[in-house]
C-alpha positions in Angstrom: 63.5 94.1 86.1 65.4 95.5 89.1 66.5 99.0 89.7 70.3 99.3 89.7 71.8 100.1 93.1 72.8 103.8 93.4 76.5 104.2 94.0 77.5 106.3 97.0 79.7 109.4 96.8 83.3 108.8 97.7 83.0 110.9 100.8 80.1 108.7 102.0 82.0 105.5 101.4 85.1 106.9 103.3 82.9 108.0 106.2 81.3 104.5 106.2 84.7 102.9 106.2 85.8 105.0 109.2 82.6 104.1 111.0 83.3 100.4 110.2 86.8 100.5 111.6 85.4 102.2 114.7 83.0 99.3 115.2 79.8 101.2 114.3 78.9 99.4 111.1 77.9 95.8 110.8 78.1 94.0 107.5 77.1 90.7 105.9 80.8 89.9 105.9 80.7 89.9 109.7 78.0 87.2 109.8 78.1 83.5 108.9 75.8 82.9 105.9 73.4 80.7 108.0 72.7 83.6 110.3 72.2 86.4 107.7 68.4 86.2 108.1 68.5 86.4 111.8 70.8 89.4 111.9 69.3 91.3 109.0 65.6 90.4 109.6 64.0 92.1 106.6 65.6 89.6 104.4 63.0 87.1 105.6 60.2 89.2 104.2 61.7 90.1 100.8 59.7 89.2 97.7 61.2 87.9 94.4 61.8 91.4 93.0 63.7 92.4 96.1 65.7 89.2 96.1 66.7 90.0 92.6 68.0 93.4 93.8 69.9 91.5 96.6 71.8 89.6 93.9 73.1 92.9 92.6 74.4 93.9 96.0 77.9 93.5 97.0 77.4 94.0 100.7 74.6 94.4 103.2 75.3 96.8 106.1 73.7 98.4 109.0 74.9 101.4 111.1 74.7 100.8 114.8 72.6 103.5 116.4 71.2 104.6 113.0 69.5 101.4 111.7 66.9 99.8 114.0 68.3 97.0 116.1 66.9 94.9 118.9 70.4 94.7 120.5 72.5 91.6 120.7 70.9 88.1 120.4 71.7 85.0 122.3 73.8 83.9 119.3 76.2 86.8 119.9 75.1 88.8 116.9 72.9 91.9 116.7 69.5 91.8 115.0 68.8 94.7 112.6 65.3 95.6 111.4 66.6 97.9 108.8 69.7 97.9 106.6 71.3 99.1 103.4 73.1 97.7 100.4 76.3 98.6 98.7 76.7 97.9 95.0 79.5 95.5 94.0 81.5 98.4 92.7 81.1 100.4 96.0 81.9 97.2 98.0 85.3 97.1 96.4 85.9 100.8 97.1 84.7 100.4 100.6 87.2 97.6 101.2 90.0 99.9 100.0 88.8 102.7 102.3 88.6 100.3 105.3 92.2 99.4 104.7 93.2 103.1 104.5 91.2 103.9 107.7 92.7 100.9 109.5 96.2 102.1 108.6 95.5 105.7 109.6 97.8 106.8 112.4 100.1 103.8 112.0 103.8 104.7 111.4 105.0 104.4 107.8 107.8 101.9 107.0 110.3 104.8 106.9 109.1 106.0 110.4 109.4 102.4 111.7 112.9 102.1 110.4 113.9 105.5 111.9 112.6 104.4 115.3 114.4 101.1 115.1 117.6 102.9 114.2 117.1 105.4 117.1 116.4 102.6 119.5 119.6 100.7 118.5 121.6 103.9 118.9 120.2 104.5 122.3 120.9 100.9 123.4 124.5 101.3 122.2 125.1 104.5 124.0 123.5 103.3 127.3 124.6 99.7 127.9 
């Protein structure tokens, strides 16, 4: 019997999403499946109980500078000697927060339309 993964607080997931957008979080989604074991090394040493827990995970992730890494390998990927899991539920929320963090600071559709209108006016007034 495996222990269910503990869900993170919303604030923790949002912070993780911001770190991801900034390039400071590496996830299992960033790695081809055939390289997972070379990027997230402890996977190699997991026993059956731990592998069962892995089935419950939605995402494996490591925070650059926080989780232990040996740097970048010759395959172009980092090698982490520690990592964490997100539950499937948290993985969905994390994805939404990544989209929000990616859109932060981008002009809204209304702002884009206003800029386009202002640019057209400026071009008409100054041929």
